[in-house]
PQR file with spaces between the fields and no chain letter, atoms N, CA, C, O and H, PARSE charges and radii, in Angstrom:
ATOM       1  N    UNK     1       4.619    5.978   47.566 -0.4000 1.5000
ATOM       2  CA   UNK     1       5.463    5.439   49.076 -0.0000 2.0000
ATOM       3  C    UNK     1       6.586    4.949   48.514  0.5500 1.7000
ATOM       4  O    UNK     1       7.394    5.824   48.827 -0.5500 1.4000
ATOM       5  N    UNK     2       7.087    4.278   47.999 -0.4000 1.5000
ATOM       6  CA   UNK     2       8.281    3.845   47.355 -0.0000 2.0000
ATOM       7  C    UNK     2       9.339    5.210   47.328  0.5500 1.7000
ATOM       8  O    UNK     2      10.396    5.179   47.960 -0.5500 1.4000
ATOM       9  H    UNK     2       6.431    3.567   47.744  0.4000 1.0000
ATOM      10  N    UNK     3       8.889    6.507   46.454 -0.4000 1.5000
ATOM      11  CA   UNK     3       9.539    7.808   46.215 -0.0000 2.0000
ATOM      12  C    UNK     3       9.582    8.533   47.587  0.5500 1.7000
ATOM      13  O    UNK     3      10.649    8.973   48.016 -0.5500 1.4000
ATOM      14  H    UNK     3       8.031    6.532   45.941  0.4000 1.0000
ATOM      15  N    UNK     4       8.699    8.626   48.106 -0.4000 1.5000
ATOM      16  CA   UNK     4       9.087    9.059   49.521 -0.0000 2.0000
ATOM      17  C    UNK     4       9.877    8.465   50.320  0.5500 1.7000
ATOM      18  O    UNK     4      10.748    9.225   50.742 -0.5500 1.4000
ATOM      19  H    UNK     4       7.833    8.269   47.758  0.4000 1.0000
ATOM      20  N    UNK     5       9.971    6.878   50.908 -0.4000 1.5000
ATOM      21  CA   UNK     5      11.047    6.414   51.340 -0.0000 2.0000
ATOM      22  C    UNK     5      12.159    6.493   50.913  0.5500 1.7000
ATOM      23  O    UNK     5      13.054    6.507   51.758 -0.5500 1.4000
ATOM      24  H    UNK     5       9.264    6.260   50.565  0.4000 1.0000
ATOM      25  N    UNK     6      12.560    6.578   49.396 -0.4000 1.5000
ATOM      26  CA   UNK     6      14.109    6.846   48.973 -0.0000 2.0000
ATOM      27  C    UNK     6      14.227    8.283   49.685  0.5500 1.7000
ATOM      28  O    UNK     6      14.950    8.579   50.636 -0.5500 1.4000
ATOM      29  H    UNK     6      11.833    6.566   48.709  0.4000 1.0000
ATOM      30  N    UNK     7      13.504    8.935   49.117 -0.4000 1.5000
ATOM      31  CA   UNK     7      13.819   10.686   49.216 -0.0000 2.0000
ATOM      32  C    UNK     7      14.367   10.641   50.870  0.5500 1.7000
ATOM      33  O    UNK     7      15.317   11.302   51.289 -0.5500 1.4000
ATOM      34  H    UNK     7      12.917    8.695   48.344  0.4000 1.0000
ATOM      35  N    UNK     8      13.599    9.780   51.616 -0.4000 1.5000
ATOM      36  CA   UNK     8      13.799    9.874   53.095 -0.0000 2.0000
ATOM      37  C    UNK     8      15.155    9.099   53.359  0.5500 1.7000
ATOM      38  O    UNK     8      15.988    9.386   54.218 -0.5500 1.4000
ATOM      39  H    UNK     8      12.827    9.244   51.275  0.4000 1.0000
ATOM      40  N    UNK     9      15.194    8.336   52.691 -0.4000 1.5000
ATOM      41  CA   UNK     9      16.704    7.572   52.840 -0.0000 2.0000
ATOM      42  C    UNK     9      17.826    8.361   52.476  0.5500 1.7000
ATOM      43  O    UNK     9      18.877    8.468   53.107 -0.5500 1.4000
ATOM      44  H    UNK     9      14.518    8.102   51.993  0.4000 1.0000
ATOM      45  N    UNK    10      17.456    9.005   51.203 -0.4000 1.5000
ATOM      46  CA   UNK    10      18.979   10.119   50.580 -0.0000 2.0000
ATOM      47  C    UNK    10      18.751   10.999   51.520  0.5500 1.7000
ATOM      48  O    UNK    10      19.837   11.213   52.058 -0.5500 1.4000
ATOM      49  H    UNK    10      16.603    8.918   50.690  0.4000 1.0000
ATOM      50  N    UNK    11      17.602   11.880   52.209 -0.4000 1.5000
ATOM      51  CA   UNK    11      18.202   12.598   53.308 -0.0000 2.0000
ATOM      52  C    UNK    11      19.232   12.499   54.940  0.5500 1.7000
ATOM      53  O    UNK    11      20.189   13.049   55.485 -0.5500 1.4000
ATOM      54  H    UNK    11      16.719   11.707   51.772  0.4000 1.0000
ATOM      55  N    UNK    12      17.929   11.068   55.229 -0.4000 1.5000
ATOM      56  CA   UNK    12      19.123   10.869   56.767 -0.0000 2.0000
ATOM      57  C    UNK    12      20.369   10.269   56.129  0.5500 1.7000
ATOM      58  O    UNK    12      21.169   10.286   57.065 -0.5500 1.4000
ATOM      59  H    UNK    12      17.152   10.622   54.786  0.4000 1.0000
ATOM      60  N    UNK    13      20.945    9.790   55.159 -0.4000 1.5000
ATOM      61  CA   UNK    13      21.967    8.784   55.223 -0.0000 2.0000
ATOM      62  C    UNK    13      23.126   10.353   55.051  0.5500 1.7000
ATOM      63  O    UNK    13      24.220   10.092   55.553 -0.5500 1.4000
ATOM      64  H    UNK    13      20.294    9.777   54.400  0.4000 1.0000
ATOM      65  N    UNK    14      23.083   11.342   54.659 -0.4000 1.5000
ATOM      66  CA   UNK    14      24.082   12.068   54.768 -0.0000 2.0000
ATOM      67  C    UNK    14      24.297   12.833   56.105  0.5500 1.7000
ATOM      68  O    UNK    14      25.276   13.517   56.401 -0.5500 1.4000
ATOM      69  H    UNK    14      22.195   11.554   54.251  0.4000 1.0000
ATOM      70  N    UNK    15      22.813   12.498   57.113 -0.4000 1.5000
ATOM      71  CA   UNK    15      22.773   13.682   58.030 -0.0000 2.0000
ATOM      72  C    UNK    15      23.196   12.680   59.089  0.5500 1.7000
ATOM      73  O    UNK    15      23.460   13.208   60.169 -0.5500 1.4000
ATOM      74  H    UNK    15      22.017   11.943   56.872  0.4000 1.0000
ATOM      75  N    UNK    16      23.346   11.110   59.028 -0.4000 1.5000
ATOM      76  CA   UNK    16      23.697    9.887   59.739 -0.0000 2.0000
ATOM      77  C    UNK    16      25.177    9.979   59.811  0.5500 1.7000
ATOM      78  O    UNK    16      25.831   10.002   60.854 -0.5500 1.4000
ATOM      79  H    UNK    16      23.131   10.681   58.151  0.4000 1.0000
ATOM      80  N    UNK    17      25.596   10.025   58.711 -0.4000 1.5000
ATOM      81  CA   UNK    17      27.166    9.936   58.549 -0.0000 2.0000
ATOM      82  C    UNK    17      27.823   11.048   59.525  0.5500 1.7000
ATOM      83  O    UNK    17      28.535   10.780   60.492 -0.5500 1.4000
ATOM      84  H    UNK    17      25.064   10.007   57.865  0.4000 1.0000
ATOM      85  N    UNK    18      27.291   12.917   58.906 -0.4000 1.5000
ATOM      86  CA   UNK    18      27.926   13.456   59.232 -0.0000 2.0000
ATOM      87  C    UNK    18      27.429   14.054   61.184  0.5500 1.7000
ATOM      88  O    UNK    18      27.947   14.997   61.781 -0.5500 1.4000
ATOM      89  H    UNK    18      26.713   13.135   58.120  0.4000 1.0000
ATOM      90  N    UNK    19      26.595   13.348   61.588 -0.4000 1.5000
ATOM      91  CA   UNK    19      26.613   13.064   62.890 -0.0000 2.0000
ATOM      92  C    UNK    19      27.409   12.249   63.622  0.5500 1.7000
ATOM      93  O    UNK    19      27.374   12.256   64.853 -0.5500 1.4000
ATOM      94  H    UNK    19      26.174   12.581   61.103  0.4000 1.0000
ATOM      95  N    UNK    20      28.042   11.626   63.063 -0.4000 1.5000
ATOM      96  CA   UNK    20      29.121   10.439   63.192 -0.0000 2.0000
ATOM      97  C    UNK    20      30.033   10.991   63.531  0.5500 1.7000
ATOM      98  O    UNK    20      30.786   10.922   64.503 -0.5500 1.4000
ATOM      99  H    UNK    20      28.070   11.620   62.063  0.4000 1.0000
ATOM     100  N    UNK    21      29.928   11.782   62.368 -0.4000 1.5000
ATOM     101  CA   UNK    21      31.843   12.213   61.899 -0.0000 2.0000
ATOM     102  C    UNK    21      32.215   13.366   63.585  0.5500 1.7000
ATOM     103  O    UNK    21      33.199   13.351   64.325 -0.5500 1.4000
ATOM     104  H    UNK    21      29.316   11.838   61.579  0.4000 1.0000
ATOM     105  N    UNK    22      30.540   14.492   63.656 -0.4000 1.5000
ATOM     106  CA   UNK    22      30.704   15.290   64.439 -0.0000 2.0000
ATOM     107  C    UNK    22      31.034   15.175   66.224  0.5500 1.7000
ATOM     108  O    UNK    22      31.656   15.661   67.169 -0.5500 1.4000
ATOM     109  H    UNK    22      29.741   14.505   63.054  0.4000 1.0000
ATOM     110  N    UNK    23      29.778   13.809   65.653 -0.4000 1.5000
ATOM     111  CA   UNK    23      30.516   13.183   67.269 -0.0000 2.0000
ATOM     112  C    UNK    23      31.619   12.703   68.118  0.5500 1.7000
ATOM     113  O    UNK    23      31.877   12.829   69.315 -0.5500 1.4000
ATOM     114  H    UNK    23      29.272   13.415   64.885  0.4000 1.0000
ATOM     115  N    UNK    24      32.371   11.923   66.805 -0.4000 1.5000
ATOM     116  CA   UNK    24      33.784   11.123   67.227 -0.0000 2.0000
ATOM     117  C    UNK    24      35.018   12.713   67.429  0.5500 1.7000
ATOM     118  O    UNK    24      35.882   12.782   68.304 -0.5500 1.4000
ATOM     119  H    UNK    24      32.160   11.821   65.833  0.4000 1.0000
ATOM     120  N    UNK    25      34.722   13.872   66.301 -0.4000 1.5000
ATOM     121  CA   UNK    25      35.285   14.668   66.480 -0.0000 2.0000
ATOM     122  C    UNK    25      35.442   15.325   68.135  0.5500 1.7000
ATOM     123  O    UNK    25      36.423   15.664   68.798 -0.5500 1.4000
ATOM     124  H    UNK    25      34.020   13.816   65.591  0.4000 1.0000
ATOM     125  N    UNK    26      33.904   15.308   68.418 -0.4000 1.5000
ATOM     126  CA   UNK    26      33.366   16.290   69.584 -0.0000 2.0000
ATOM     127  C    UNK    26      33.854   15.398   70.915  0.5500 1.7000
ATOM     128  O    UNK    26      34.145   15.933   71.985 -0.5500 1.4000
ATOM     129  H    UNK    26      33.107   15.033   67.879  0.4000 1.0000
ATOM     130  N    UNK    27      33.892   14.191   70.719 -0.4000 1.5000
ATOM     131  CA   UNK    27      34.516   13.312   71.842 -0.0000 2.0000
ATOM     132  C    UNK    27      36.013   13.314   71.785  0.5500 1.7000
ATOM     133  O    UNK    27      36.624   13.491   72.839 -0.5500 1.4000
ATOM     134  H    UNK    27      33.656   13.757   69.850  0.4000 1.0000
ATOM     135  N    UNK    28      36.753   13.112   70.518 -0.4000 1.5000
ATOM     136  CA   UNK    28      38.090   12.868   70.516 -0.0000 2.0000
ATOM     137  C    UNK    28      38.827   14.788   70.996  0.5500 1.7000
ATOM     138  O    UNK    28      39.805   15.038   71.701 -0.5500 1.4000
ATOM     139  H    UNK    28      36.257   12.968   69.662  0.4000 1.0000
ATOM     140  N    UNK    29      37.959   15.707   70.337 -0.4000 1.5000
ATOM     141  CA   UNK    29      38.412   16.732   70.990 -0.0000 2.0000
ATOM     142  C    UNK    29      38.934   17.120   72.477  0.5500 1.7000
ATOM     143  O    UNK    29      40.074   17.483   72.769 -0.5500 1.4000
ATOM     144  H    UNK    29      37.164   15.505   69.764  0.4000 1.0000
ATOM     145  N    UNK    30      37.345   16.888   73.722 -0.4000 1.5000
ATOM     146  CA   UNK    30      37.537   16.280   74.842 -0.0000 2.0000
ATOM     147  C    UNK    30      38.511   15.649   75.458  0.5500 1.7000
ATOM     148  O    UNK    30      39.167   16.049   76.420 -0.5500 1.4000
ATOM     149  H    UNK    30      36.419   16.594   73.484  0.4000 1.0000
ATOM     150  N    UNK    31      38.635   14.127   74.584 -0.4000 1.5000
ATOM     151  CA   UNK    31      39.790   13.601   74.890 -0.0000 2.0000
ATOM     152  C    UNK    31      41.073   14.083   74.849  0.5500 1.7000
ATOM     153  O    UNK    31      41.979   13.725   75.601 -0.5500 1.4000
ATOM     154  H    UNK    31      38.102   13.802   73.803  0.4000 1.0000
ATOM     155  N    UNK    32      41.163   15.025   73.829 -0.4000 1.5000
ATOM     156  CA   UNK    32      42.702   15.370   73.892 -0.0000 2.0000
ATOM     157  C    UNK    32      42.771   17.032   74.747  0.5500 1.7000
ATOM     158  O    UNK    32      43.600   17.777   74.224 -0.5500 1.4000
ATOM     159  H    UNK    32      40.427   15.315   73.218  0.4000 1.0000
ATOM     160  N    UNK    33      42.195   17.493   75.659 -0.4000 1.5000
ATOM     161  CA   UNK    33      41.671   18.486   76.394 -0.0000 2.0000
ATOM     162  C    UNK    33      42.352   17.975   77.433  0.5500 1.7000
ATOM     163  O    UNK    33      43.392   18.495   77.838 -0.5500 1.4000
ATOM     164  H    UNK    33      41.521   16.888   76.083  0.4000 1.0000
ATOM     165  N    UNK    34      41.810   16.874   77.976 -0.4000 1.5000
ATOM     166  CA   UNK    34      41.594   16.235   79.077 -0.0000 2.0000
ATOM     167  C    UNK    34      42.694   14.837   79.276  0.5500 1.7000
ATOM     168  O    UNK    34      42.479   13.790   79.886 -0.5500 1.4000
ATOM     169  H    UNK    34      40.966   16.451   77.647  0.4000 1.0000
ATOM     170  N    UNK    35      44.245   15.382   78.318 -0.4000 1.5000
ATOM     171  CA   UNK    35      44.737   14.182   78.036 -0.0000 2.0000
ATOM     172  C    UNK    35      44.122   12.783   77.857  0.5500 1.7000
ATOM     173  O    UNK    35      45.245   12.279   77.869 -0.5500 1.4000
ATOM     174  H    UNK    35      44.420   16.233   77.821  0.4000 1.0000
ATOM     175  N    UNK    36      43.807   12.366   77.796 -0.4000 1.5000
ATOM     176  CA   UNK    36      42.627   10.905   78.137 -0.0000 2.0000
ATOM     177  C    UNK    36      42.830   10.053   79.060  0.5500 1.7000
ATOM     178  O    UNK    36      42.912    8.825   79.088 -0.5500 1.4000
ATOM     179  H    UNK    36      42.894   12.775   77.787  0.4000 1.0000
ATOM     180  N    UNK    37      42.930   11.230   80.145 -0.4000 1.5000
ATOM     181  CA   UNK    37      42.617   10.498   81.704 -0.0000 2.0000
ATOM     182  C    UNK    37      41.421   10.151   82.221  0.5500 1.7000
ATOM     183  O    UNK    37      40.292   10.522   81.899 -0.5500 1.4000
ATOM     184  H    UNK    37      42.863   12.228   80.122  0.4000 1.0000
ATOM     185  N    UNK    38      41.763    9.439   83.013 -0.4000 1.5000
ATOM     186  CA   UNK    38      40.170    8.890   83.590 -0.0000 2.0000
ATOM     187  C    UNK    38      40.360    7.618   83.528  0.5500 1.7000
ATOM     188  O    UNK    38      41.291    7.045   82.961 -0.5500 1.4000
ATOM     189  H    UNK    38      42.680    9.138   83.275  0.4000 1.0000
ATOM     190  N    UNK    39      38.999    6.894   84.432 -0.4000 1.5000
ATOM     191  CA   UNK    39      39.001    5.577   84.998 -0.0000 2.0000
ATOM     192  C    UNK    39      39.265    4.445   83.141  0.5500 1.7000
ATOM     193  O    UNK    39      39.361    4.731   81.947 -0.5500 1.4000
ATOM     194  H    UNK    39      38.243    7.359   84.893  0.4000 1.0000
ATOM     195  N    UNK    40      39.272    3.599   83.700 -0.4000 1.5000
ATOM     196  CA   UNK    40      39.342    2.226   82.619 -0.0000 2.0000
ATOM     197  C    UNK    40      38.296    2.161   82.558  0.5500 1.7000
ATOM     198  O    UNK    40      38.130    1.269   81.726 -0.5500 1.4000
ATOM     199  H    UNK    40      39.194    3.367   84.669  0.4000 1.0000
ATOM     200  N    UNK    41      36.667    2.734   83.093 -0.4000 1.5000
ATOM     201  CA   UNK    41      35.351    2.402   82.678 -0.0000 2.0000
ATOM     202  C    UNK    41      35.065    3.747   81.396  0.5500 1.7000
ATOM     203  O    UNK    41      34.450    3.620   80.337 -0.5500 1.4000
ATOM     204  H    UNK    41      36.802    3.459   83.769  0.4000 1.0000
ATOM     205  N    UNK    42      35.717    4.946   81.917 -0.4000 1.5000
ATOM     206  CA   UNK    42      35.865    5.925   80.720 -0.0000 2.0000
ATOM     207  C    UNK    42      36.453    5.372   79.561  0.5500 1.7000
ATOM     208  O    UNK    42      36.065    5.364   78.393 -0.5500 1.4000
ATOM     209  H    UNK    42      36.217    5.050   82.777  0.4000 1.0000
ATOM     210  N    UNK    43      37.747    4.781   80.257 -0.4000 1.5000
ATOM     211  CA   UNK    43      38.383    4.606   78.671 -0.0000 2.0000
ATOM     212  C    UNK    43      37.536    3.321   77.469  0.5500 1.7000
ATOM     213  O    UNK    43      37.401    3.455   76.253 -0.5500 1.4000
ATOM     214  H    UNK    43      38.061    4.787   81.206  0.4000 1.0000
ATOM     215  N    UNK    44      36.951    1.783   78.602 -0.4000 1.5000
ATOM     216  CA   UNK    44      36.422    1.305   78.019 -0.0000 2.0000
ATOM     217  C    UNK    44      35.398    1.698   77.008  0.5500 1.7000
ATOM     218  O    UNK    44      35.387    1.429   75.807 -0.5500 1.4000
ATOM     219  H    UNK    44      37.061    1.675   79.590  0.4000 1.0000
ATOM     220  N    UNK    45      34.525    2.398   77.723 -0.4000 1.5000
ATOM     221  CA   UNK    45      32.849    3.156   76.915 -0.0000 2.0000
ATOM     222  C    UNK    45      33.948    3.928   76.048  0.5500 1.7000
ATOM     223  O    UNK    45      33.367    3.812   74.969 -0.5500 1.4000
ATOM     224  H    UNK    45      34.535    2.617   78.698  0.4000 1.0000
ATOM     225  N    UNK    46      35.046    4.592   75.754 -0.4000 1.5000
ATOM     226  CA   UNK    46      35.217    5.938   74.767 -0.0000 2.0000
ATOM     227  C    UNK    46      35.744    4.814   73.743  0.5500 1.7000
ATOM     228  O    UNK    46      35.660    5.224   72.585 -0.5500 1.4000
ATOM     229  H    UNK    46      35.518    4.687   76.630  0.4000 1.0000
ATOM     230  N    UNK    47      36.265    3.508   73.844 -0.4000 1.5000
ATOM     231  CA   UNK    47      36.683    2.580   72.819 -0.0000 2.0000
ATOM     232  C    UNK    47      35.656    1.977   72.179  0.5500 1.7000
ATOM     233  O    UNK    47      35.743    1.780   70.967 -0.5500 1.4000
ATOM     234  H    UNK    47      36.333    3.175   74.785  0.4000 1.0000
ATOM     235  N    UNK    48      34.051    1.433   73.200 -0.4000 1.5000
ATOM     236  CA   UNK    48      33.128    0.911   72.826 -0.0000 2.0000
ATOM     237  C    UNK    48      32.127    2.042   71.833  0.5500 1.7000
ATOM     238  O    UNK    48      31.650    1.696   70.752 -0.5500 1.4000
ATOM     239  H    UNK    48      33.980    1.593   74.185  0.4000 1.0000
ATOM     240  N    UNK    49      31.969    3.158   72.322 -0.4000 1.5000
ATOM     241  CA   UNK    49      31.043    3.854   71.415 -0.0000 2.0000
ATOM     242  C    UNK    49      32.160    3.825   69.675  0.5500 1.7000
ATOM     243  O    UNK    49      31.607    3.437   68.646 -0.5500 1.4000
ATOM     244  H    UNK    49      32.356    3.439   73.200  0.4000 1.0000
ATOM     245  N    UNK    50      33.661    4.278   69.645 -0.4000 1.5000
ATOM     246  CA   UNK    50      33.747    4.668   69.117 -0.0000 2.0000
ATOM     247  C    UNK    50      34.339    3.685   67.840  0.5500 1.7000
ATOM     248  O    UNK    50      34.794    3.932   66.723 -0.5500 1.4000
ATOM     249  H    UNK    50      34.110    4.593   70.481  0.4000 1.0000
ATOM     250  N    UNK    51      34.055    2.311   68.702 -0.4000 1.5000
ATOM     251  CA   UNK    51      33.386    0.899   67.842 -0.0000 2.0000
ATOM     252  C    UNK    51      32.414    0.807   67.497  0.5500 1.7000
ATOM     253  O    UNK    51      32.364    0.144   66.461 -0.5500 1.4000
ATOM     254  H    UNK    51      33.685    2.110   69.609  0.4000 1.0000
ATOM     255  N    UNK    52      31.452    1.170   67.855 -0.4000 1.5000
ATOM     256  CA   UNK    52      30.012    1.769   67.791 -0.0000 2.0000
ATOM     257  C    UNK    52      30.073    2.151   66.302  0.5500 1.7000
ATOM     258  O    UNK    52      29.838    1.566   65.245 -0.5500 1.4000
ATOM     259  H    UNK    52      31.493    1.709   68.696  0.4000 1.0000
ATOM     260  N    UNK    53      30.552    3.566   66.715 -0.4000 1.5000
ATOM     261  CA   UNK    53      30.277    4.455   65.218 -0.0000 2.0000
ATOM     262  C    UNK    53      30.628    4.464   63.938  0.5500 1.7000
ATOM     263  O    UNK    53      30.131    5.014   62.955 -0.5500 1.4000
ATOM     264  H    UNK    53      30.743    4.042   67.573  0.4000 1.0000
ATOM     265  N    UNK    54      31.693    3.676   64.105 -0.4000 1.5000
ATOM     266  CA   UNK    54      32.464    2.910   63.721 -0.0000 2.0000
ATOM     267  C    UNK    54      31.332    1.631   62.451  0.5500 1.7000
ATOM     268  O    UNK    54      30.910    1.801   61.308 -0.5500 1.4000
ATOM     269  H    UNK    54      32.097    3.229   64.903  0.4000 1.0000
ATOM     270  N    UNK    55      31.268    0.908   63.052 -0.4000 1.5000
ATOM     271  CA   UNK    55      30.271   -0.595   62.657 -0.0000 2.0000
ATOM     272  C    UNK    55      29.120    0.230   62.413  0.5500 1.7000
ATOM     273  O    UNK    55      28.220   -0.525   62.043 -0.5500 1.4000
ATOM     274  H    UNK    55      31.611    0.770   63.981  0.4000 1.0000
ATOM     275  N    UNK    56      28.660    1.598   62.448 -0.4000 1.5000
ATOM     276  CA   UNK    56      27.785    2.075   62.146 -0.0000 2.0000
ATOM     277  C    UNK    56      27.408    2.532   60.931  0.5500 1.7000
ATOM     278  O    UNK    56      26.361    2.435   60.293 -0.5500 1.4000
ATOM     279  H    UNK    56      29.391    2.211   62.749  0.4000 1.0000
ATOM     280  N    UNK    57      29.139    3.388   60.592 -0.4000 1.5000
ATOM     281  CA   UNK    57      28.781    3.739   59.600 -0.0000 2.0000
ATOM     282  C    UNK    57      29.121    2.945   57.887  0.5500 1.7000
ATOM     283  O    UNK    57      28.831    3.160   56.711 -0.5500 1.4000
ATOM     284  H    UNK    57      29.990    3.467   61.111  0.4000 1.0000
ATOM     285  N    UNK    58      30.095    1.705   58.898 -0.4000 1.5000
ATOM     286  CA   UNK    58      30.381    0.691   57.465 -0.0000 2.0000
ATOM     287  C    UNK    58      28.705    0.199   57.319  0.5500 1.7000
ATOM     288  O    UNK    58      28.296    0.638   56.244 -0.5500 1.4000
ATOM     289  H    UNK    58      30.331    1.530   59.854  0.4000 1.0000
ATOM     290  N    UNK    59      27.779   -0.449   57.936 -0.4000 1.5000
ATOM     291  CA   UNK    59      26.544   -0.491   57.527 -0.0000 2.0000
ATOM     292  C    UNK    59      26.192    0.102   56.859  0.5500 1.7000
ATOM     293  O    UNK    59      25.988   -0.288   55.709 -0.5500 1.4000
ATOM     294  H    UNK    59      28.111   -0.805   58.809  0.4000 1.0000
ATOM     295  N    UNK    60      25.858    1.806   57.410 -0.4000 1.5000
ATOM     296  CA   UNK    60      25.444    2.885   56.540 -0.0000 2.0000
ATOM     297  C    UNK    60      25.605    2.904   55.043  0.5500 1.7000
ATOM     298  O    UNK    60      24.692    3.133   54.249 -0.5500 1.4000
ATOM     299  H    UNK    60      26.024    2.122   58.344  0.4000 1.0000
ATOM     300  N    UNK    61      26.931    2.625   54.719 -0.4000 1.5000
ATOM     301  CA   UNK    61      27.604    2.430   53.943 -0.0000 2.0000
ATOM     302  C    UNK    61      27.473    1.065   52.744  0.5500 1.7000
ATOM     303  O    UNK    61      27.346    1.198   51.527 -0.5500 1.4000
ATOM     304  H    UNK    61      27.672    2.439   55.364  0.4000 1.0000
ATOM     305  N    UNK    62      27.544   -0.139   53.466 -0.4000 1.5000
ATOM     306  CA   UNK    62      27.203   -0.799   53.035 -0.0000 2.0000
ATOM     307  C    UNK    62      25.746   -1.003   52.095  0.5500 1.7000
ATOM     308  O    UNK    62      25.615   -1.150   50.880 -0.5500 1.4000
ATOM     309  H    UNK    62      27.647   -0.247   54.455  0.4000 1.0000
ATOM     310  N    UNK    63      24.387   -0.928   53.567 -0.4000 1.5000
ATOM     311  CA   UNK    63      23.478   -1.034   52.950 -0.0000 2.0000
ATOM     312  C    UNK    63      22.974   -0.361   51.853  0.5500 1.7000
ATOM     313  O    UNK    63      22.079   -0.779   51.118 -0.5500 1.4000
ATOM     314  H    UNK    63      24.493   -0.809   54.554  0.4000 1.0000
ATOM     315  N    UNK    64      23.865    1.220   51.708 -0.4000 1.5000
ATOM     316  CA   UNK    64      23.295    2.021   51.038 -0.0000 2.0000
ATOM     317  C    UNK    64      23.620    1.610   49.618  0.5500 1.7000
ATOM     318  O    UNK    64      22.864    1.892   48.689 -0.5500 1.4000
ATOM     319  H    UNK    64      24.592    1.559   52.306  0.4000 1.0000
ATOM     320  N    UNK    65      25.118    0.724   49.401 -0.4000 1.5000
ATOM     321  CA   UNK    65      25.840    0.435   48.366 -0.0000 2.0000
ATOM     322  C    UNK    65      24.621   -0.699   47.612  0.5500 1.7000
ATOM     323  O    UNK    65      23.976   -0.729   46.565 -0.5500 1.4000
ATOM     324  H    UNK    65      25.733    0.494   50.156  0.4000 1.0000
ATOM     325  N    UNK    66      24.746   -1.413   48.631 -0.4000 1.5000
ATOM     326  CA   UNK    66      23.478   -3.165   48.398 -0.0000 2.0000
ATOM     327  C    UNK    66      21.998   -1.995   47.989  0.5500 1.7000
ATOM     328  O    UNK    66      21.476   -2.627   47.070 -0.5500 1.4000
ATOM     329  H    UNK    66      25.271   -1.390   49.482  0.4000 1.0000
ATOM     330  N    UNK    67      21.607   -1.423   48.077 -0.4000 1.5000
ATOM     331  CA   UNK    67      20.367   -1.041   47.787 -0.0000 2.0000
ATOM     332  C    UNK    67      20.158    0.037   46.624  0.5500 1.7000
ATOM     333  O    UNK    67      19.114    0.660   46.430 -0.5500 1.4000
ATOM     334  H    UNK    67      22.031   -0.909   48.824  0.4000 1.0000
ATOM     335  N    UNK    68      21.134    0.126   46.014 -0.4000 1.5000
ATOM     336  CA   UNK    68      21.441    0.644   45.166 -0.0000 2.0000
ATOM     337  C    UNK    68      22.098    0.091   43.736  0.5500 1.7000
ATOM     338  O    UNK    68      22.231    0.814   42.748 -0.5500 1.4000
ATOM     339  H    UNK    68      21.982   -0.380   46.171  0.4000 1.0000
ATOM     340  N    UNK    69      22.408   -1.030   43.782 -0.4000 1.5000
ATOM     341  CA   UNK    69      22.711   -2.180   42.926 -0.0000 2.0000
ATOM     342  C    UNK    69      21.564   -2.310   42.344  0.5500 1.7000
ATOM     343  O    UNK    69      21.391   -3.202   41.513 -0.5500 1.4000
ATOM     344  H    UNK    69      22.300   -1.617   44.585  0.4000 1.0000
């Protein structure tokens, strides 16, 4: 069971990081296309999403490093 779990984590880690990067690029592209115009709530939700993605990526790297040491 441990080997399957490790293989799954090795597969999901790059997929999660790649998904985060693609999502940031997609949201940033749409923001640039619209010149980052929007209501204050849209701007706050954008900042919140980017913050959550940054924390998510940091935690992925942190726990991966911690588990492989």
